[in-house]
N, C-alpha and C positions, 0 to 999 in steps of 0.2 A: 204508660210507657215512660221510662226515665226522661226522655227528651221533652215530654209534654209537661213535666213538673217545673220547668224553668221559663221565666218570662224576662225578656230583655229589659234592662233598667230604663231604656229610652222609650219604651212603649207607653202610650197613653190612650185615652178613649178615642181621640181623633184618629190616631194611627191605627187603632184596632178597627175602626169603621172603614178606613181606607183599605186595610188588608183584606177585609171581607169583600169589599167592592171589587178590588183587583182580582181576587180569587174567583169571584163569580164571572167577571169579564173573561178571564182566561178560559174557564170551563165552557163558557158559551161561544166565544169567538175564536179562540186559538186551538184548544185541545182537539176539536173535531177535525181540523184540517192539518194538524201537526205532521201526520204521516205523509200527507200529500206534499207538504213543504220539504220533507226529508227526501222524497223521491225526485222532486224537480230541482232541488238544490238552491232554493231561494224562498223567501217569504213573499206572499202576494202583496202587491203594492197597496191594495185597499186596506190591508191590516194596519198600516201606518195611519191612515185616515180614521179608522175606527178607534184606534188607540188614542189619537189626538182628540177626537170628539168626546171620549170618555175621561179625558184629563190625565192619561198615563204618560204623556210626553212632557219633558221639561218641568217635572214636578218641583225641582228645587231652583227654578229660575223665577225672578221677581214677576209679580202679576202685571206690572206696567209693561212688560215685554211679552205678555201672553202666557207666561208660565204659571205654575201652581202656587208660587210664593212660599214653598216649603224649604227644607234643608236636606242634608245628606240622609237623615233618618227616613225621609220619604222615598229617596232613591233606594235605600236598603230594603224597604218593603217590596218594591218592584223587582229588584234583583232576586230576593229570596223566593217570591212567589213564582217567578219564571223558573227558577231552579227546582222548586218543589214539584212543579207541573212537568218538568223535563222539557221545557221549551227553550232550546239552545240556539235557535236560528234568528230570533228577533233581536237585532243589534241595538237595542235602546240604551244599553250601557255606554256604548260609544257615542251615540247620537245625543242623548240627554245628559249623561253623566260626565262626558268628556268635552265634545265639541261645543255644546251649548255653553259650557262654563268657560272655555277659552274666549268665546265671543263676549259673554257677559263680563268677564274679568278684564279683558284687554281691548275690546272693540270700542270704536267711537260710537257716539249716540246714533249716528246715521246707520252704522253697521248693525247695531242692535235692533233698530227699528226695521231694517230691511230683512233681516234673517230670523231673529228669534220668534216672532209671532207665528211665522209660517212653519218653523220647526216644531213649535208647540201644537200646531194644528195637524201636523203630519203631511202638509203640502210640500215641505222640504224634508228630505232625508239626507243626513250628513255622514261624512266619514272623515277620518284623519289619516293622512298618508305620510308615515314616518319611514318604515322599513324599505330597503332597496335590495336588489339581488345580491349585492356584496356587503350590505351594511344592515345590521339588526339593532342590537343594543347600543352599539357605538355610534350615537347620533352625530358626533362631531365629524365622522368620516363620510357623511352623505355626499353624493356627487351631483344631485339635482341642483340646478341653478335658476335663479330668477334675477335677471339683469335689467336694471331700470333704463328705459329709453324714453325720455320725455315724460309723457303722461301715462305710460304703461310699463309693465314688466314683460320680458320675454322669458318664458318658463320652459326649461328643457330638462328631461330626465326620465327615469323609470322607477316606479314604486311597485311593491309586491306585498302579498298577504294583507290586503286592505279589506277590513270588515265593512260591509255595506257597499263595497266597491262597485258592484254591478247595478245597484239601485240608486246610489247617492246622486243628488243633483247639486250638492254643495260639498266641496272637498277642501279640508284644511291641509295644505301641502307644506311640508317642512323642506325648505330650500335654502341654498346659499345665495344671499344677495351680495356678498363679498367673498368670492372663492379664494381669495388670498388669506383669509382669516380662518380660524378654527371655529370654536363655539361662538365667538363674537361676530362671525359672519352669517349666522343663521337667522332667518326670519320665517314667519308664518304667513303664507299667501292663500287667500280664499279663492277657490276656483268655482265659478258657477257653470256647471257642465253644459247646461242647455245653450249657453252663449258660445261655447267653443266646440261642441260636438258636431261631427259631420262636416269636416272641412276646416276646422279651426285648429288642427294639430293635436287635438286630444282624442285618445282612443282607449277603450277598455279592452283588455286582453281576455283570456278565457276565465270562466268561473272555475277556480281551482278545485280539484277533487282532493278531499281531505280524509284523514283517518277517521275523524269524528266531526261533530258540529255540522252534520250534513245539510241542514236547512239554512245555514248561514252563508250568504253569498260572500265569497272571499276572492278578490280579483287582483289582477295585474293592471296597473294604469300607466299609460305612456303619454308623455308630454313632449311634443316636437315643435319648438318655437311657438308655444301657445301665448297669445297676446292676452294679458290680464290687466285690467285697469289699475292704475297706481293706487286708487282708493281702496282696493281689495287687500292691501297690506294690512294685516291685523294690528290695529293700533295706529300710531302715527310716526313711529321711528323704526328704522331698519336695525337689525342686529340684536333685537330683544328676544328672538325666538327661543334660544336655548334656555334663557332664564324663565320664560313663560312655560316651557315644557317642564322644567324642573319643579316649578311652583305647583303645577297641576298634577304631576305624577302621583303624589301620595293619595289623591282621591281615586285615580285610576286603579292603583294597586289595592286600595281598600275595597273597591267594587269587585275586583277579582277574588279577594279574600272572603267577602260576604257570600259570593256565589259558591265558593268552595265549602263554606260552613253549611250552607243549605243543601248542597249536593251530598255532603257527608251524612247529614241528618236524614235525608231522603233514602240514601242507600241503606242505612241502618234500620230504618222503619220497615222497608220492604223485606229486608233480610230477616228481621225478627219475626215478621209474620210468616215467612216461608219456613224457618226452622221450627216453628211451633206446630206446623201442619205436616211437614214432610217427615216420613219415617224411614228408618234404616235399621236392620237387625232387630226388628220388633219394638223399637222405641223412637220417640221423636229425636230429630237431630239436636234439638236444644238440650236434651237430657244427657248428652255426652259432655264430659268435663272439658274436653278440648274446646267445644263450641262455647261453653259458658265462660271459660277463661279468655278466649279470643275476643268474644263480644264484650266482656267486661272491660277489657283493655281499650277497645275501640270506642265504646260509649264514653269512657273517661276522657279519651282524646277529643271526642266531639264536644264534650262539655267545656274542656279547656280552650278549644278553638273558639267556641261561641262566646265564652266569657271575655277572652282577649279581644276579639273583633268588636264586640259590643263596646268595650272600653275605648277602642280606637275610634269607633263611630261617634261616641260622645265627644272625644277630643277634636275630631275633624269638624263636627257641627259647631264647635266653639273656636275653630281656627287655630287649634293648638297641636295638631298631629304633626310630628316631625318626620323627616325622611327616613331615618333609620328604623323607627318603630313601624312605619308603613311597610318598609322592606321586610321586617321580621314577620309581620302579619301575612304578607303576600307569599313568601317562600314557605313558611311553615305550614300554613293551611293548605296550600296546593300540594305540597309534598304528602301531607296526611290524607288529602282527598284521594290521591292516586293509590296510596298504600291501603286505605280502608276500603275503597271500591274494589280493588283487586282481591282483598281478603274476603269481602262479602260475596263476590262472584264465586269464589271457591266453594262456599256452602251450597250453592245451587248445582254443583256438579256439572254434568254435560249441558243441563238446561241453561246454565249461566252463560254458555258460549253461543246460545241461540239469540238472534237479534229480536225475536218476538218477546223476549224477556227484557224489561226495562234496565236491569242491571248490566246487560251487555252493551246497550247504548251508552249508559253512564260510564262504563269502562273506556269506551272509545272517545267519548266527549271530554273525559277528565285530563287526558294526557297533555293537551296543549296548555293547560293552566300553568304548568311549570316553565313555559316558554314565553308566551306573550306578556306584554306589560313590563318587559325587562326579565330576562331569564333568571332563574333562581340563583345561578352562580353570580350574576351581577348583583342580586339582592345581598348576597353574603359579603361581596366586596364593599358595598355601600355601608353595611353594618360595621365591617372591620375598620373602616376609616374613622369611626367614632370611638374606637377602643382606646 
């Protein structure tokens, strides 16, 4: 198949061995229980411990903090293999690709020592709490506050759409430590939920029912005068949160783009197999010119997406990926993901609308890609600023 003739330029023997090991782990540990996770609305807690034991967590965090000592290319392998296997509930992209890197980049030595090894083992599951009921992409408009009082912060506010929210025992909360300021008043405060749950002012709301990503627990979080130790401020200085967020967002957006590429490739593979076997009017669906032309266009777009994202991955691994290029990768690949999965579903006819067919699940799972990590409209605004 066309997609199998291409190998990413960043792949090497070590990464190929890792890919094979990750694929075998997913086939053994995750695939057999994926439907169970979808029905219950969350990933079993022991899945995190198994992933940690197998080295799947914090792959790009230094070994001294319990991580794998790799870089973004190692995270790419994990993102891709989860997408190829249609495992959308395991929130490792947030845990390892985002929160762990905030701690590694900005945390004190003590913070790294306290949290990263346990995140790598799966004993700690993490989340990042940005969005609020009235604030999504406009992070400067958040209402959650963390006011310092002596040796602690008093944290109050509400967060929503939080990936890993029902499971996480470490939450990176975006809050205003100076409500009179805009971006300069934002800080990141780490909340250890076990210390504040059950009487400490912290409550988890419902596990939100979503259009897709059914196995991924997505929660509302409530903070009512939660007392958080002052040493849980990420870093040592207040007001650095917005800069920290902006510096890490290119990686978050490339994680989303990498997942989009893998989803596109998976959709095209299963569709190609289907149109070769399914017949209508006495011939294969693939033998119709419309099918050939449509798939030719979509396979071309898949190759373009893959080539672009691979280049971005190389730049990110070298610390050279700029905000605008990351925004380009995020919006374009997720837009194409939705378009291509929709068109692939059409080839399945009525069967494509049945949830027993993977393409139906992929259709539902794809839609959020254009929303989270910064909406695609925001991505275009970021790009326009550089014109």
